[in-house]
C-alpha positions in Angstrom: 44.8 -48.3 -26.2 43.5 -50.7 -23.6 40.4 -52.9 -23.6 39.3 -51.5 -20.2 39.0 -48.0 -21.7 36.0 -49.2 -23.7 34.0 -50.5 -20.7 30.9 -48.7 -19.5 27.7 -49.5 -17.6 25.0 -50.3 -20.1 21.6 -51.0 -18.5 20.0 -54.2 -19.9 16.8 -52.3 -20.8 18.6 -50.2 -23.3 19.4 -53.2 -25.5 16.8 -53.0 -28.3 14.7 -56.2 -28.5 12.6 -54.9 -31.3 13.1 -52.4 -34.2 11.5 -48.9 -34.2 8.0 -49.0 -35.6 9.1 -47.1 -38.7 12.6 -47.6 -40.0 13.5 -43.9 -40.4 11.9 -42.8 -37.1 14.6 -44.4 -34.9 16.3 -41.7 -32.8 19.5 -40.1 -34.2 22.3 -38.5 -32.2 24.3 -36.1 -34.3 27.9 -35.5 -33.2 29.9 -32.6 -34.6 33.6 -33.5 -34.3 34.8 -29.9 -34.9 32.8 -28.3 -32.1 31.9 -31.3 -29.8 28.3 -30.3 -30.1 25.7 -33.1 -29.7 22.1 -32.9 -31.2 19.1 -35.2 -30.7 17.1 -35.8 -33.8 15.2 -38.5 -35.7 16.9 -40.6 -38.4 14.8 -39.1 -41.2 16.4 -35.7 -40.2 19.6 -37.0 -41.8 18.6 -35.1 -44.9 19.3 -31.8 -43.2 23.1 -32.5 -43.0 23.9 -33.3 -46.6 23.8 -31.6 -50.0 23.8 -32.1 -53.7 26.8 -34.1 -54.8 27.4 -35.9 -51.5 27.7 -39.6 -51.7 26.3 -42.3 -49.3 28.2 -45.6 -49.4 26.0 -48.6 -48.6 26.7 -52.3 -47.8 24.3 -54.4 -49.9 25.0 -57.7 -48.3 22.0 -59.8 -47.5 21.5 -61.8 -44.3 21.2 -65.6 -44.8 18.8 -67.5 -42.5 21.8 -69.0 -40.7 20.2 -70.4 -37.5 19.2 -74.0 -37.6 17.8 -76.2 -34.8 18.8 -79.9 -35.1 18.2 -83.0 -33.1 21.1 -85.1 -32.0 20.8 -88.7 -33.0 19.9 -91.2 -30.2 19.4 -88.6 -27.5 17.1 -86.2 -29.4 18.8 -83.2 -27.7 18.1 -79.9 -29.4 21.2 -78.3 -30.8 21.5 -74.8 -32.3 23.7 -74.7 -35.4 24.8 -71.4 -36.7 26.0 -71.5 -40.3 29.1 -69.3 -40.7 30.5 -70.2 -44.2 30.4 -72.8 -46.9 33.9 -74.4 -47.1 33.3 -76.8 -50.0 30.2 -76.8 -52.2 30.8 -80.2 -53.7 31.2 -82.0 -50.4 28.7 -79.7 -48.6 31.2 -78.8 -45.9 30.3 -75.9 -43.6 32.0 -74.0 -40.9 29.5 -73.6 -38.0 29.0 -72.8 -34.4 27.1 -75.2 -32.1 25.3 -74.6 -28.8 25.5 -76.4 -26.4 29.0 -77.3 -27.7 29.9 -79.7 -25.0 27.4 -82.2 -26.4 28.7 -82.2 -29.9 31.7 -84.4 -30.9 33.3 -85.7 -34.1 31.1 -88.5 -35.5 27.8 -87.2 -34.1 24.9 -86.8 -36.5 22.2 -84.1 -36.4 18.8 -84.3 -38.0 16.9 -81.2 -39.2 13.3 -80.6 -40.1 10.2 -82.6 -39.1 10.8 -85.1 -41.9 14.6 -85.2 -41.1 15.3 -84.7 -44.8 18.5 -82.9 -43.9 21.3 -84.6 -41.9 24.7 -83.4 -40.9 27.7 -85.2 -39.5 30.4 -83.6 -37.4 33.8 -84.1 -39.0 36.0 -81.7 -37.1 36.3 -79.5 -34.1 37.7 -76.0 -35.0 37.3 -74.0 -31.8 35.5 -74.5 -28.4 32.1 -73.8 -30.2 33.2 -74.2 -33.8 32.7 -77.4 -35.8 32.9 -78.5 -39.4 29.8 -80.3 -40.6 29.2 -82.4 -43.7 25.6 -82.2 -44.8 23.9 -85.2 -46.3 21.1 -84.3 -48.7 19.5 -85.9 -51.8 19.5 -83.1 -54.4 21.8 -80.7 -56.2 23.5 -77.7 -54.7 20.6 -75.2 -55.5 18.1 -77.6 -53.9 20.4 -78.0 -50.9 20.7 -74.2 -50.4 16.9 -73.9 -50.8 16.5 -76.5 -48.0 18.8 -74.6 -45.7 16.8 -71.4 -46.3 13.5 -73.3 -45.7 14.7 -74.7 -42.4 16.8 -71.7 -41.3 15.7 -68.8 -39.0 16.7 -65.2 -39.0 20.0 -65.1 -37.1 19.1 -62.5 -34.5 22.0 -61.5 -32.1 22.3 -63.5 -28.9 21.2 -60.6 -26.7 17.7 -60.9 -28.1 16.2 -63.7 -26.1 13.0 -64.1 -28.0 12.4 -66.4 -31.0 12.6 -64.7 -34.5 9.3 -63.7 -36.0 8.1 -63.1 -39.6 8.6 -59.4 -39.0 12.3 -60.1 -38.3 12.8 -61.6 -41.7 12.1 -58.2 -43.2 13.4 -55.9 -40.5 16.7 -57.6 -39.8 17.7 -56.7 -43.3 18.3 -53.4 -45.2 15.8 -52.5 -47.9 18.7 -52.5 -50.5 20.1 -56.0 -49.5 21.1 -57.9 -52.7 24.0 -60.3 -52.3 23.4 -63.2 -49.8 26.3 -64.1 -47.5 26.0 -62.2 -44.2 25.2 -64.0 -40.9 24.5 -60.6 -39.3 23.0 -57.5 -40.7 24.8 -54.2 -41.4 22.6 -52.6 -38.9 23.2 -48.8 -39.5 21.6 -49.3 -43.0 18.4 -50.8 -41.5 17.2 -47.3 -40.7 16.8 -46.3 -44.3 13.3 -46.4 -45.7 12.3 -46.1 -49.4 10.7 -42.8 -48.6 13.8 -41.3 -47.0 16.1 -42.6 -49.8 13.8 -41.0 -52.4 13.9 -37.6 -50.5 17.7 -37.8 -50.3 17.8 -38.6 -54.0 15.6 -35.6 -54.9 18.0 -33.4 -52.9 20.8 -34.6 -55.1 22.5 -37.0 -52.7 24.0 -40.0 -54.5 24.3 -43.6 -53.4 26.8 -46.3 -54.2 27.0 -49.9 -53.1 29.8 -52.2 -52.0 29.6 -55.6 -50.4 31.0 -56.8 -47.1 29.6 -60.1 -45.9 29.3 -59.7 -42.2 30.6 -62.6 -40.2 30.2 -63.3 -36.5 33.9 -62.2 -36.0 32.7 -58.6 -36.0 30.9 -59.4 -32.7 33.6 -61.7 -31.2 34.7 -60.5 -27.7 38.2 -59.0 -27.4 40.1 -61.1 -24.9 43.4 -59.1 -24.7 43.9 -55.8 -22.8 46.4 -54.6 -25.3 44.3 -53.9 -28.4 47.2 -54.2 -30.8 47.3 -58.0 -30.0 43.6 -58.6 -31.0 43.1 -60.6 -34.2 39.9 -60.0 -36.2 38.2 -62.8 -38.2 38.3 -62.3 -42.0 35.3 -61.0 -43.9 34.9 -60.9 -47.7 34.6 -57.5 -49.4 33.8 -56.6 -53.0 34.2 -53.0 -54.2 33.3 -52.7 -58.0 35.5 -50.4 -60.2 32.6 -48.1 -60.9 32.0 -47.6 -57.2 35.7 -46.8 -56.5 35.7 -44.4 -59.4 32.6 -42.6 -58.1 34.1 -42.3 -54.6 37.3 -40.9 -56.0 35.4 -38.3 -58.1 33.4 -37.2 -55.1 36.6 -36.7 -53.1 38.1 -34.7 -56.0 35.1 -32.4 -56.1 35.4 -31.8 -52.3 31.9 -33.2 -51.6 31.3 -35.5 -48.7 31.6 -39.3 -48.6 29.3 -40.8 -45.9 30.1 -44.4 -44.7 26.8 -46.0 -43.7 28.0 -48.4 -41.0 31.2 -49.8 -39.6 31.1 -52.5 -42.3 31.4 -49.9 -45.1 34.1 -48.1 -43.1 36.1 -51.4 -42.7 35.7 -52.2 -46.4 36.9 -48.9 -47.7 39.8 -48.6 -45.2 40.9 -52.1 -46.3 41.1 -50.9 -50.0 43.0 -47.6 -49.9 46.0 -46.9 -52.1 49.1 -45.1 -50.9 47.9 -41.9 -52.5 44.5 -42.0 -50.6 42.5 -43.3 -53.5 39.9 -46.1 -53.2 40.8 -49.2 -55.1 38.4 -51.7 -56.6 38.9 -55.1 -54.9 37.5 -58.5 -54.3 39.3 -59.9 -51.3 39.1 -60.9 -47.6 39.9 -58.4 -44.9 40.9 -58.9 -41.3 41.5 -55.1 -40.6 41.0 -54.0 -37.1 40.5 -50.3 -36.6 40.9 -48.7 -33.1 42.3 -45.4 -31.9 44.5 -43.7 -32.9 43.8 -44.2 -36.6 44.0 -41.9 -39.6 41.0 -42.3 -41.9 41.4 -41.9 -45.7 38.0 -41.8 -47.4 34.9 -41.0 -45.3 34.0 -37.5 -44.2 31.0 -38.7 -42.1 29.8 -41.9 -40.6 26.4 -43.4 -39.7 26.4 -46.1 -37.1 24.4 -47.6 -34.2 25.2 -47.5 -30.5 27.5 -50.4 -29.7 28.0 -52.6 -26.7 30.9 -52.2 -24.2 34.3 -53.4 -25.2 33.2 -54.3 -28.8 35.4 -53.8 -31.8 32.5 -51.8 -33.3 32.7 -49.2 -30.5 36.5 -49.1 -30.9 36.2 -48.2 -34.6 33.6 -45.6 -33.9 35.9 -44.1 -31.2 38.7 -43.9 -33.8 36.5 -41.9 -36.1 34.7 -39.7 -33.6 37.6 -39.2 -31.2 37.8 -41.3 -28.0 36.9 -38.5 -25.5 34.0 -37.2 -27.5 32.6 -40.7 -28.0 32.7 -41.4 -24.3 30.8 -38.2 -23.7 28.3 -39.1 -26.3 27.7 -42.6 -24.9 27.2 -41.2 -21.4 24.6 -38.8 -22.9 23.0 -41.8 -24.8 22.6 -43.8 -21.6 21.2 -40.8 -19.8 18.7 -40.0 -22.6 17.8 -43.7 -22.9 18.9 -44.3 -26.5 18.5 -47.9 -27.6 21.7 -49.8 -28.2 22.9 -52.5 -30.6 21.4 -54.2 -33.7 17.8 -52.9 -33.4 18.8 -49.8 -31.6 19.1 -46.1 -32.5 21.6 -44.4 -34.7 24.4 -41.9 -34.5 25.7 -39.5 -37.2 29.3 -38.4 -36.8 30.2 -35.3 -38.8 
């Protein structure tokens, strides 16, 4: 398929700047792949579509406060530093993005915090915006990470033009987040409230958790018209043995497996055996899913509404069916559904 097939007109006002007042009261579009029927519900109505023995797969990654604001030595220019991944704990080397990038060269130093207790030196250029930083800090590794958390802000997506608030610390995170390592939230899961999860549990619907640490590569723009030539950045996945066993048992009993989000779908599709079983793994994946694609594990998928030409929209189209997804997105724009990270949700059955 071609990149241009995933372009559509998305009015700016449909990009959600704030979350729904209550997590489970975001809107929910329900798409039935067998009939093409589209329903308009609320997220908490999810419970009506699943039964005793069905399994919801969740991504329990936790968002790290990855956005730092530093001052460049001598000039005092404010530079945004976005922490991507720790490369070497002993030497405190980090892979980062900087903005504005044109001002940051090898050898420059950045100072963080009012007391300038954290300093970083640029030691390499990795991409046009990418840099490798060596942090200079008096203290052990735990104290260093605590300092990054103290100075860091919630890494809201770029389309949200406002500054992060205290509310964002809680809302740009799922309620079941456990393992720190993501620089962006697995947003489909942000619609689950404790109350809704308890209601689902009472109905007999089971939950299992895997981990995929979301990187910014998920949101990187696709620059090639031929999708087969696009290369995804790698993201780390962990699927414990007991989770793989549970998924395989549910498949054997002909109950439904529901992938909560594109990150869960990417994780499980990166870990399938040749006989369509889910394998336990701890590895990195750079799997890129776009139509046509044969899915192996999930019977249903919960996801948000994604931006034009995004890899997230492409994966959703592969699961939903391209023509049906295009129809659904047209309907979503017409009905003024909210798109992207803090936006509304879609259930594909």
